[in-house]
Short mmCIF file of the C-alpha atoms (twelve columns), coordinates in Angstrom:
data_MODEL
# 
_entry.id   MODEL 
# 
loop_
_atom_site.group_PDB 
_atom_site.id 
_atom_site.type_symbol 
_atom_site.label_atom_id 
_atom_site.label_alt_id 
_atom_site.label_comp_id 
_atom_site.label_asym_id 
_atom_site.label_seq_id 
_atom_site.Cartn_x 
_atom_site.Cartn_y 
_atom_site.Cartn_z 
_atom_site.pdbx_PDB_model_num 
ATOM 1   C CA . MET A 1   47.802 -4.576  -5.547  1 
ATOM 2   C CA . LEU A 2   44.880 -3.620  -3.337  1 
ATOM 3   C CA . LEU A 3   42.743 -0.500  -3.694  1 
ATOM 4   C CA . VAL A 4   41.245 0.958   -0.510  1 
ATOM 5   C CA . THR A 5   38.825 3.801   -1.138  1 
ATOM 6   C CA . GLY A 6   38.385 6.012   1.895   1 
ATOM 7   C CA . GLY A 7   41.774 4.701   2.966   1 
ATOM 8   C CA . ALA A 8   42.688 7.889   4.842   1 
ATOM 9   C CA . GLY A 9   39.452 7.802   6.815   1 
ATOM 10  C CA . PHE A 10  38.604 6.101   10.070  1 
ATOM 11  C CA . ILE A 11  37.973 2.463   9.174   1 
ATOM 12  C CA . GLY A 12  40.003 2.704   5.970   1 
ATOM 13  C CA . SER A 13  43.200 3.821   7.659   1 
ATOM 14  C CA . ASN A 14  42.885 1.017   10.184  1 
ATOM 15  C CA . VAL A 15  42.505 -1.478  7.326   1 
ATOM 16  C CA . VAL A 16  45.620 -0.016  5.678   1 
ATOM 17  C CA . ALA A 17  47.496 -0.326  8.976   1 
ATOM 18  C CA . ALA A 18  46.545 -3.989  9.278   1 
ATOM 19  C CA . LEU A 19  47.615 -4.676  5.690   1 
ATOM 20  C CA . ASN A 20  50.979 -2.958  6.291   1 
ATOM 21  C CA . ASP A 21  51.432 -4.950  9.502   1 
ATOM 22  C CA . ALA A 22  50.817 -8.110  7.457   1 
ATOM 23  C CA . GLY A 23  53.595 -7.095  5.084   1 
ATOM 24  C CA . ARG A 24  51.555 -5.578  2.258   1 
ATOM 25  C CA . THR A 25  52.712 -2.243  0.922   1 
ATOM 26  C CA . ASP A 26  51.247 -2.598  -2.581  1 
ATOM 27  C CA . ILE A 27  48.250 -0.516  -1.525  1 
ATOM 28  C CA . ALA A 28  46.558 2.287   -3.432  1 
ATOM 29  C CA . VAL A 29  44.440 4.673   -1.382  1 
ATOM 30  C CA . CYS A 30  41.712 6.743   -2.968  1 
ATOM 31  C CA . ASP A 31  40.569 9.601   -0.749  1 
ATOM 32  C CA . LEU A 32  40.457 13.340  -0.118  1 
ATOM 33  C CA . LEU A 33  42.601 14.615  2.743   1 
ATOM 34  C CA . GLY A 34  40.935 17.972  3.317   1 
ATOM 35  C CA . GLN A 35  42.048 20.326  6.070   1 
ATOM 36  C CA . GLU A 36  41.063 18.345  9.186   1 
ATOM 37  C CA . GLY A 37  44.441 16.635  9.601   1 
ATOM 38  C CA . LYS A 38  43.201 13.375  8.085   1 
ATOM 39  C CA . TRP A 39  46.664 12.809  6.608   1 
ATOM 40  C CA . ARG A 40  47.839 11.897  10.104  1 
ATOM 41  C CA . ASN A 41  45.804 8.689   9.881   1 
ATOM 42  C CA . LEU A 42  48.327 7.502   7.247   1 
ATOM 43  C CA . ALA A 43  51.463 9.173   8.580   1 
ATOM 44  C CA . LYS A 44  52.950 5.834   9.704   1 
ATOM 45  C CA . ARG A 45  51.896 3.892   6.616   1 
ATOM 46  C CA . GLN A 46  53.512 2.874   3.331   1 
ATOM 47  C CA . LEU A 47  51.516 3.162   0.116   1 
ATOM 48  C CA . ALA A 48  52.108 2.506   -3.574  1 
ATOM 49  C CA . TYR A 49  49.647 5.124   -4.844  1 
ATOM 50  C CA . PHE A 50  47.426 7.893   -3.537  1 
ATOM 51  C CA . VAL A 51  44.618 8.601   -6.004  1 
ATOM 52  C CA . PRO A 52  42.215 11.569  -5.781  1 
ATOM 53  C CA . PRO A 53  38.586 10.462  -6.382  1 
ATOM 54  C CA . SER A 54  38.395 12.646  -9.480  1 
ATOM 55  C CA . GLU A 55  41.198 10.608  -11.074 1 
ATOM 56  C CA . LEU A 56  40.055 7.159   -9.976  1 
ATOM 57  C CA . ASP A 57  38.221 6.139   -13.159 1 
ATOM 58  C CA . ALA A 58  41.248 6.929   -15.314 1 
ATOM 59  C CA . TRP A 59  43.628 5.266   -12.858 1 
ATOM 60  C CA . LEU A 60  41.635 2.050   -12.920 1 
ATOM 61  C CA . LYS A 61  41.625 1.611   -16.690 1 
ATOM 62  C CA . GLY A 62  43.594 -1.496  -17.649 1 
ATOM 63  C CA . ARG A 63  44.869 -2.035  -14.128 1 
ATOM 64  C CA . ARG A 64  44.762 -5.451  -12.459 1 
ATOM 65  C CA . LEU A 65  43.986 -5.501  -8.756  1 
ATOM 66  C CA . ASP A 66  43.868 -8.273  -6.178  1 
ATOM 67  C CA . ALA A 67  40.786 -6.701  -4.569  1 
ATOM 68  C CA . VAL A 68  38.906 -3.449  -4.055  1 
ATOM 69  C CA . ILE A 69  37.948 -2.491  -0.495  1 
ATOM 70  C CA . HIS A 70  35.419 0.283   -0.991  1 
ATOM 71  C CA . LEU A 71  35.040 2.262   2.242   1 
ATOM 72  C CA . GLY A 72  34.938 5.783   0.831   1 
ATOM 73  C CA . ALA A 73  31.655 7.655   1.301   1 
ATOM 74  C CA . ILE A 74  30.007 10.766  2.576   1 
ATOM 75  C CA . SER A 75  29.124 9.233   5.932   1 
ATOM 76  C CA . GLU A 76  27.576 12.155  7.791   1 
ATOM 77  C CA . THR A 77  24.064 11.196  8.871   1 
ATOM 78  C CA . THR A 78  23.256 14.916  8.789   1 
ATOM 79  C CA . ALA A 79  24.225 15.354  5.099   1 
ATOM 80  C CA . VAL A 80  21.566 17.195  3.107   1 
ATOM 81  C CA . ASP A 81  23.038 17.663  -0.392  1 
ATOM 82  C CA . GLY A 82  21.330 14.811  -2.184  1 
ATOM 83  C CA . ASP A 83  23.165 15.287  -5.462  1 
ATOM 84  C CA . VAL A 84  26.611 15.128  -3.868  1 
ATOM 85  C CA . VAL A 85  25.675 12.131  -1.702  1 
ATOM 86  C CA . ILE A 86  24.205 10.153  -4.594  1 
ATOM 87  C CA . GLN A 87  27.200 10.875  -6.810  1 
ATOM 88  C CA . THR A 88  29.634 9.756   -4.123  1 
ATOM 89  C CA . ASN A 89  27.796 6.972   -2.321  1 
ATOM 90  C CA . PHE A 90  25.822 5.435   -5.160  1 
ATOM 91  C CA . ASN A 91  27.140 6.365   -8.601  1 
ATOM 92  C CA . LEU A 92  30.804 5.874   -7.719  1 
ATOM 93  C CA . SER A 93  29.957 2.589   -6.020  1 
ATOM 94  C CA . MET A 94  28.117 1.414   -9.135  1 
ATOM 95  C CA . ARG A 95  31.123 2.279   -11.327 1 
ATOM 96  C CA . LEU A 96  33.432 0.332   -9.021  1 
ATOM 97  C CA . LEU A 97  31.030 -2.613  -9.020  1 
ATOM 98  C CA . ASP A 98  30.952 -2.619  -12.817 1 
ATOM 99  C CA . CYS A 99  34.743 -2.322  -13.003 1 
ATOM 100 C CA . CYS A 100 35.265 -5.229  -10.593 1 
ATOM 101 C CA . THR A 101 32.696 -7.293  -12.438 1 
ATOM 102 C CA . ALA A 102 34.413 -6.728  -15.787 1 
ATOM 103 C CA . SER A 103 37.883 -7.441  -14.397 1 
ATOM 104 C CA . ALA A 104 36.814 -10.329 -12.092 1 
ATOM 105 C CA . THR A 105 38.165 -8.486  -9.055  1 
ATOM 106 C CA . PRO A 106 36.912 -9.246  -5.513  1 
ATOM 107 C CA . PHE A 107 34.818 -6.331  -4.196  1 
ATOM 108 C CA . ILE A 108 34.254 -5.654  -0.494  1 
ATOM 109 C CA . TYR A 109 32.257 -2.545  0.369   1 
ATOM 110 C CA . ALA A 110 30.883 -0.676  3.367   1 
ATOM 111 C CA . SER A 111 27.145 -0.584  3.807   1 
ATOM 112 C CA . SER A 112 25.718 0.684   7.099   1 
ATOM 113 C CA . ALA A 113 23.359 -0.112  9.938   1 
ATOM 114 C CA . ALA A 114 21.725 3.203   9.010   1 
ATOM 115 C CA . THR A 115 19.933 1.229   6.268   1 
ATOM 116 C CA . TYR A 116 17.724 -0.289  9.008   1 
ATOM 117 C CA . GLY A 117 16.103 3.068   9.785   1 
ATOM 118 C CA . ASP A 118 14.269 3.155   13.088  1 
ATOM 119 C CA . GLY A 119 14.674 -0.593  13.568  1 
ATOM 120 C CA . ALA A 120 10.972 -1.321  13.150  1 
ATOM 121 C CA . GLN A 121 11.854 -4.186  10.795  1 
ATOM 122 C CA . GLY A 122 14.511 -5.476  13.155  1 
ATOM 123 C CA . PHE A 123 18.253 -5.754  12.453  1 
ATOM 124 C CA . ARG A 124 18.400 -9.088  10.678  1 
ATOM 125 C CA . ASP A 125 20.703 -9.037  7.642   1 
ATOM 126 C CA . ASP A 126 18.247 -10.868 5.418   1 
ATOM 127 C CA . PRO A 127 19.952 -10.690 2.019   1 
ATOM 128 C CA . SER A 128 16.787 -10.987 -0.067  1 
ATOM 129 C CA . LEU A 129 15.611 -8.064  -2.169  1 
ATOM 130 C CA . ALA A 130 12.125 -8.459  -0.729  1 
ATOM 131 C CA . ALA A 131 13.470 -7.960  2.813   1 
ATOM 132 C CA . LEU A 132 15.607 -5.012  1.775   1 
ATOM 133 C CA . LYS A 133 12.602 -3.295  0.187   1 
ATOM 134 C CA . ARG A 134 10.855 -3.296  3.578   1 
ATOM 135 C CA . LEU A 135 13.597 -1.169  5.162   1 
ATOM 136 C CA . ARG A 136 13.065 2.575   5.561   1 
ATOM 137 C CA . PRO A 137 16.329 4.482   6.197   1 
ATOM 138 C CA . MET A 138 15.795 7.693   8.153   1 
ATOM 139 C CA . ASN A 139 18.445 9.870   6.534   1 
ATOM 140 C CA . LEU A 140 20.055 10.589  3.176   1 
ATOM 141 C CA . TYR A 141 23.244 8.719   4.041   1 
ATOM 142 C CA . GLY A 142 21.366 5.570   5.054   1 
ATOM 143 C CA . TRP A 143 19.205 5.716   1.938   1 
ATOM 144 C CA . SER A 144 22.210 6.061   -0.373  1 
ATOM 145 C CA . LYS A 145 23.792 2.937   1.159   1 
ATOM 146 C CA . HIS A 146 20.486 1.086   0.995   1 
ATOM 147 C CA . LEU A 147 20.057 1.986   -2.660  1 
ATOM 148 C CA . PHE A 148 23.404 0.391   -3.506  1 
ATOM 149 C CA . ASP A 149 22.663 -2.729  -1.416  1 
ATOM 150 C CA . MET A 150 19.456 -3.212  -3.397  1 
ATOM 151 C CA . ALA A 151 21.223 -2.730  -6.733  1 
ATOM 152 C CA . VAL A 152 23.815 -5.406  -5.916  1 
ATOM 153 C CA . VAL A 153 21.302 -7.872  -4.489  1 
ATOM 154 C CA . ALA A 154 18.976 -7.378  -7.481  1 
ATOM 155 C CA . ARG A 155 21.808 -8.387  -9.821  1 
ATOM 156 C CA . ALA A 156 22.547 -11.428 -7.643  1 
ATOM 157 C CA . GLU A 157 18.896 -12.555 -7.605  1 
ATOM 158 C CA . LYS A 158 18.600 -12.167 -11.370 1 
ATOM 159 C CA . GLY A 159 21.727 -14.242 -11.876 1 
ATOM 160 C CA . GLU A 160 23.515 -11.346 -13.519 1 
ATOM 161 C CA . LYS A 161 27.272 -11.196 -13.571 1 
ATOM 162 C CA . LEU A 162 29.002 -9.899  -10.450 1 
ATOM 163 C CA . PRO A 163 32.569 -9.894  -9.133  1 
ATOM 164 C CA . PRO A 164 33.854 -13.349 -8.107  1 
ATOM 165 C CA . GLN A 165 33.527 -12.176 -4.513  1 
ATOM 166 C CA . TRP A 166 31.163 -9.390  -3.492  1 
ATOM 167 C CA . VAL A 167 30.526 -8.504  0.124   1 
ATOM 168 C CA . GLY A 168 28.526 -5.672  1.680   1 
ATOM 169 C CA . LEU A 169 29.194 -4.972  5.355   1 
ATOM 170 C CA . LYS A 170 26.559 -3.248  7.481   1 
ATOM 171 C CA . PHE A 171 28.726 -1.592  10.116  1 
ATOM 172 C CA . PHE A 172 27.081 -0.737  13.418  1 
ATOM 173 C CA . ASN A 173 28.538 1.807   15.912  1 
ATOM 174 C CA . VAL A 174 32.272 1.586   15.223  1 
ATOM 175 C CA . PHE A 175 34.714 3.408   17.488  1 
ATOM 176 C CA . GLY A 176 38.493 3.498   17.888  1 
ATOM 177 C CA . PRO A 177 41.705 5.266   16.880  1 
ATOM 178 C CA . ASN A 178 41.919 7.548   13.814  1 
ATOM 179 C CA . GLU A 179 38.341 8.823   14.059  1 
ATOM 180 C CA . TYR A 180 39.345 12.273  15.313  1 
ATOM 181 C CA . HIS A 181 38.835 14.102  11.981  1 
ATOM 182 C CA . LYS A 182 35.145 13.139  11.971  1 
ATOM 183 C CA . GLY A 183 34.088 15.968  14.293  1 
ATOM 184 C CA . ALA A 184 30.447 15.603  15.303  1 
ATOM 185 C CA . MET A 185 30.335 12.203  13.574  1 
ATOM 186 C CA . ALA A 186 33.096 10.765  15.793  1 
ATOM 187 C CA . SER A 187 32.020 8.362   18.515  1 
ATOM 188 C CA . VAL A 188 30.552 9.833   21.679  1 
ATOM 189 C CA . LEU A 189 33.566 8.438   23.564  1 
ATOM 190 C CA . ALA A 190 36.021 10.387  21.389  1 
ATOM 191 C CA . ARG A 191 33.913 13.530  21.690  1 
ATOM 192 C CA . ARG A 192 33.521 13.335  25.469  1 
ATOM 193 C CA . PHE A 193 37.004 12.145  26.397  1 
ATOM 194 C CA . GLU A 194 38.467 15.598  27.105  1 
ATOM 195 C CA . ASP A 195 35.583 16.309  29.470  1 
ATOM 196 C CA . ILE A 196 36.222 13.050  31.312  1 
ATOM 197 C CA . LYS A 197 39.951 13.704  31.553  1 
ATOM 198 C CA . ALA A 198 39.449 17.302  32.743  1 
ATOM 199 C CA . GLY A 199 36.945 16.358  35.421  1 
ATOM 200 C CA . ARG A 200 34.077 18.121  33.679  1 
ATOM 201 C CA . PRO A 201 30.713 16.380  33.806  1 
ATOM 202 C CA . VAL A 202 29.828 14.218  30.821  1 
ATOM 203 C CA . GLN A 203 26.360 14.996  29.498  1 
ATOM 204 C CA . LEU A 204 24.111 12.214  28.253  1 
ATOM 205 C CA . PHE A 205 20.505 12.394  27.198  1 
ATOM 206 C CA . LYS A 206 17.688 11.734  29.587  1 
ATOM 207 C CA . SER A 207 15.239 9.094   28.515  1 
ATOM 208 C CA . HIS A 208 11.867 10.204  27.252  1 
ATOM 209 C CA . ARG A 209 10.518 6.717   26.901  1 
ATOM 210 C CA . GLU A 210 8.782  4.800   29.673  1 
ATOM 211 C CA . GLY A 211 10.725 1.820   31.001  1 
ATOM 212 C CA . ILE A 212 14.111 3.091   29.796  1 
ATOM 213 C CA . GLY A 213 16.411 4.855   32.247  1 
ATOM 214 C CA . ASP A 214 18.409 8.003   31.610  1 
ATOM 215 C CA . GLY A 215 21.537 7.112   29.611  1 
ATOM 216 C CA . ASP A 216 20.227 3.615   28.999  1 
ATOM 217 C CA . GLN A 217 19.638 4.162   25.295  1 
ATOM 218 C CA . ARG A 218 21.569 1.314   23.673  1 
ATOM 219 C CA . ARG A 219 23.765 0.773   20.662  1 
ATOM 220 C CA . ASP A 220 25.810 -2.088  19.278  1 
ATOM 221 C CA . PHE A 221 29.248 -0.541  19.890  1 
ATOM 222 C CA . ILE A 222 31.999 -2.384  18.037  1 
ATOM 223 C CA . TYR A 223 35.740 -1.691  18.276  1 
ATOM 224 C CA . VAL A 224 37.416 -0.886  14.973  1 
ATOM 225 C CA . ASP A 225 39.924 -3.737  15.393  1 
ATOM 226 C CA . ASP A 226 37.018 -6.204  15.238  1 
ATOM 227 C CA . VAL A 227 35.764 -4.624  12.016  1 
ATOM 228 C CA . VAL A 228 39.243 -4.800  10.481  1 
ATOM 229 C CA . ARG A 229 39.557 -8.490  11.381  1 
ATOM 230 C CA . VAL A 230 36.359 -9.190  9.432   1 
ATOM 231 C CA . VAL A 231 37.658 -7.353  6.361   1 
ATOM 232 C CA . ILE A 232 41.050 -9.092  6.453   1 
ATOM 233 C CA . TRP A 233 39.374 -12.476 6.900   1 
ATOM 234 C CA . LEU A 234 37.142 -11.843 3.885   1 
ATOM 235 C CA . LEU A 235 40.170 -10.992 1.751   1 
ATOM 236 C CA . ALA A 236 41.582 -14.399 2.692   1 
ATOM 237 C CA . THR A 237 38.226 -16.177 2.143   1 
ATOM 238 C CA . PRO A 238 37.168 -15.415 -1.423  1 
ATOM 239 C CA . SER A 239 34.445 -18.087 -1.362  1 
ATOM 240 C CA . VAL A 240 32.267 -15.864 0.852   1 
ATOM 241 C CA . SER A 241 29.900 -13.388 -0.768  1 
ATOM 242 C CA . GLY A 242 26.793 -11.617 0.461   1 
ATOM 243 C CA . LEU A 243 25.438 -8.882  2.685   1 
ATOM 244 C CA . PHE A 244 26.375 -9.135  6.376   1 
ATOM 245 C CA . ASN A 245 25.968 -7.254  9.623   1 
ATOM 246 C CA . VAL A 246 29.177 -6.306  11.429  1 
ATOM 247 C CA . GLY A 247 28.445 -5.680  15.079  1 
ATOM 248 C CA . THR A 248 29.021 -7.502  18.337  1 
ATOM 249 C CA . GLY A 249 25.477 -8.814  18.644  1 
ATOM 250 C CA . ARG A 250 25.139 -7.208  22.066  1 
ATOM 251 C CA . ALA A 251 23.661 -3.755  22.642  1 
ATOM 252 C CA . ARG A 252 25.154 -1.703  25.460  1 
ATOM 253 C CA . SER A 253 24.090 1.627   26.921  1 
ATOM 254 C CA . PHE A 254 25.740 5.014   26.506  1 
ATOM 255 C CA . LYS A 255 26.036 4.995   30.302  1 
ATOM 256 C CA . ASP A 256 27.989 1.697   30.127  1 
ATOM 257 C CA . LEU A 257 30.310 3.275   27.544  1 
ATOM 258 C CA . MET A 258 31.060 6.279   29.715  1 
ATOM 259 C CA . LEU A 259 31.459 4.239   32.917  1 
ATOM 260 C CA . SER A 260 34.010 2.041   31.076  1 
ATOM 261 C CA . ALA A 261 35.988 5.144   30.121  1 
ATOM 262 C CA . TYR A 262 36.022 6.419   33.703  1 
ATOM 263 C CA . ALA A 263 37.123 2.965   34.908  1 
ATOM 264 C CA . ALA A 264 39.931 2.877   32.320  1 
ATOM 265 C CA . LEU A 265 41.293 6.113   33.743  1 
ATOM 266 C CA . GLY A 266 40.659 5.188   37.378  1 
ATOM 267 C CA . LEU A 267 38.323 8.158   37.847  1 
ATOM 268 C CA . GLU A 268 35.035 8.541   39.664  1 
ATOM 269 C CA . PRO A 269 32.115 8.895   37.238  1 
ATOM 270 C CA . ASN A 270 30.638 12.366  36.767  1 
ATOM 271 C CA . ILE A 271 27.629 12.083  34.466  1 
ATOM 272 C CA . GLN A 272 24.848 14.597  33.999  1 
ATOM 273 C CA . TYR A 273 21.607 13.843  32.191  1 
ATOM 274 C CA . ILE A 274 20.117 16.546  30.007  1 
ATOM 275 C CA . ASP A 275 16.855 16.798  28.119  1 
ATOM 276 C CA . MET A 276 16.933 15.494  24.592  1 
ATOM 277 C CA . PRO A 277 16.157 18.255  22.059  1 
ATOM 278 C CA . GLU A 278 12.478 18.122  21.181  1 
ATOM 279 C CA . GLN A 279 13.154 18.154  17.447  1 
ATOM 280 C CA . ILE A 280 14.876 14.744  17.574  1 
ATOM 281 C CA . ARG A 281 12.751 12.974  20.182  1 
ATOM 282 C CA . GLY A 282 10.363 11.522  17.645  1 
ATOM 283 C CA . SER A 283 13.101 9.988   15.483  1 
ATOM 284 C CA . TYR A 284 15.694 9.065   18.122  1 
ATOM 285 C CA . GLN A 285 16.681 5.404   18.191  1 
ATOM 286 C CA . TYR A 286 16.636 3.875   21.650  1 
ATOM 287 C CA . PHE A 287 18.031 0.502   20.615  1 
ATOM 288 C CA . THR A 288 20.181 -1.016  17.886  1 
ATOM 289 C CA . GLN A 289 21.618 -4.503  18.027  1 
ATOM 290 C CA . SER A 290 23.227 -6.445  15.224  1 
ATOM 291 C CA . GLU A 291 22.304 -10.009 14.393  1 
ATOM 292 C CA . VAL A 292 25.575 -11.687 13.436  1 
ATOM 293 C CA . ASP A 293 24.453 -15.270 12.897  1 
ATOM 294 C CA . ARG A 294 24.927 -15.091 9.131   1 
ATOM 295 C CA . LEU A 295 28.495 -13.852 9.442   1 
ATOM 296 C CA . ARG A 296 29.332 -16.612 11.907  1 
ATOM 297 C CA . ALA A 297 27.685 -19.173 9.609   1 
ATOM 298 C CA . THR A 298 30.244 -18.324 6.902   1 
ATOM 299 C CA . GLY A 299 32.952 -19.701 9.190   1 
ATOM 300 C CA . TYR A 300 34.092 -16.404 10.699  1 
ATOM 301 C CA . ASN A 301 35.146 -17.032 14.291  1 
ATOM 302 C CA . GLY A 302 37.255 -13.956 15.035  1 
ATOM 303 C CA . GLY A 303 35.026 -12.976 17.940  1 
ATOM 304 C CA . PHE A 304 34.280 -9.490  19.208  1 
ATOM 305 C CA . THR A 305 35.922 -7.482  21.958  1 
ATOM 306 C CA . ALA A 306 33.834 -6.841  25.075  1 
ATOM 307 C CA . LEU A 307 32.926 -3.182  25.557  1 
ATOM 308 C CA . GLU A 308 34.949 -2.674  28.753  1 
ATOM 309 C CA . GLU A 309 38.068 -4.204  27.192  1 
ATOM 310 C CA . ALA A 310 37.660 -2.266  23.952  1 
ATOM 311 C CA . VAL A 311 37.203 1.038   25.766  1 
ATOM 312 C CA . GLY A 312 40.271 0.298   27.868  1 
ATOM 313 C CA . LEU A 313 42.357 -0.386  24.779  1 
ATOM 314 C CA . TYR A 314 41.182 2.797   23.116  1 
ATOM 315 C CA . VAL A 315 41.472 5.073   26.153  1 
ATOM 316 C CA . ARG A 316 44.839 3.891   27.456  1 
ATOM 317 C CA . GLY A 317 46.414 3.122   24.110  1 
ATOM 318 C CA . TYR A 318 45.267 6.140   22.108  1 
ATOM 319 C CA . LEU A 319 42.959 8.773   23.625  1 
ATOM 320 C CA . ASP A 320 45.111 9.227   26.718  1 
ATOM 321 C CA . ALA A 321 48.411 8.801   24.851  1 
ATOM 322 C CA . THR A 322 50.770 11.452  23.456  1 
ATOM 323 C CA . ASP A 323 50.388 9.938   19.994  1 
ATOM 324 C CA . ARG A 324 46.727 9.132   19.359  1 
ATOM 325 C CA . PHE A 325 47.183 7.729   15.864  1 
ATOM 326 C CA . ARG A 326 47.609 4.145   14.748  1 
# 
């Protein structure tokens, strides 16, 4: 049996879908469904258990699992309740790590590119504790993920006992089906799609940095299918452990993203550039780009979908479809 925490969420539900498609139905999901229609992410799926987070510790006692895929977290970069975030993103993660260590269960968990902060230290997934200590996350969410990364790596460097496989995945800008419940935290493509479809202008930020054009702020956008392939490959490759970036390795602009969506629908672009709010100008990231050499060096050769192709798959297959869910 596999446990997927956050299994009703965006990436988690896509992992569950891939596992079902591969013939696995012995899946336990730990999550909260809330009132945002998140249940629809699992409406086509088959599960063995659905465990509320408050009951997870009791449910785990004495249970043997093939692996734990820990994707559950408070992922809002705007979260401000430090106590709730640390309980969910750090303390729960530590309990799962200890449980998997004691039971010798493979443990794959979601870290985040938010751990890199403003990118001043670059985006190299150096797994050493010394390198991690140089990072300065810019928000509570990023710090909570960073804190857990350091705890795991510290154990590894001290030679302390860990699960037989432990993997932390620093996801970059993931987009794709089943992200609709995320509201303001959904990808800009999901949030702007209705404007594109209705012929309303899409608003992107002007640049307030010399040498960078309006809408040319760049991110490492990665399609959720590529992320899922990495997770499934790791499940099948228990010899691989460590902390790895999961991005395409190629930064693309928000303008490129929107132009790809217009092209997928066969529409003429209609983009307006608006001033960036002054309160975020000093902390706004103009560039993120994953280094993926370490992941490739493990033997992973699944490749990454080009932005234009990924946007086309998402727009035509889901956003512009009657049924948007996987």
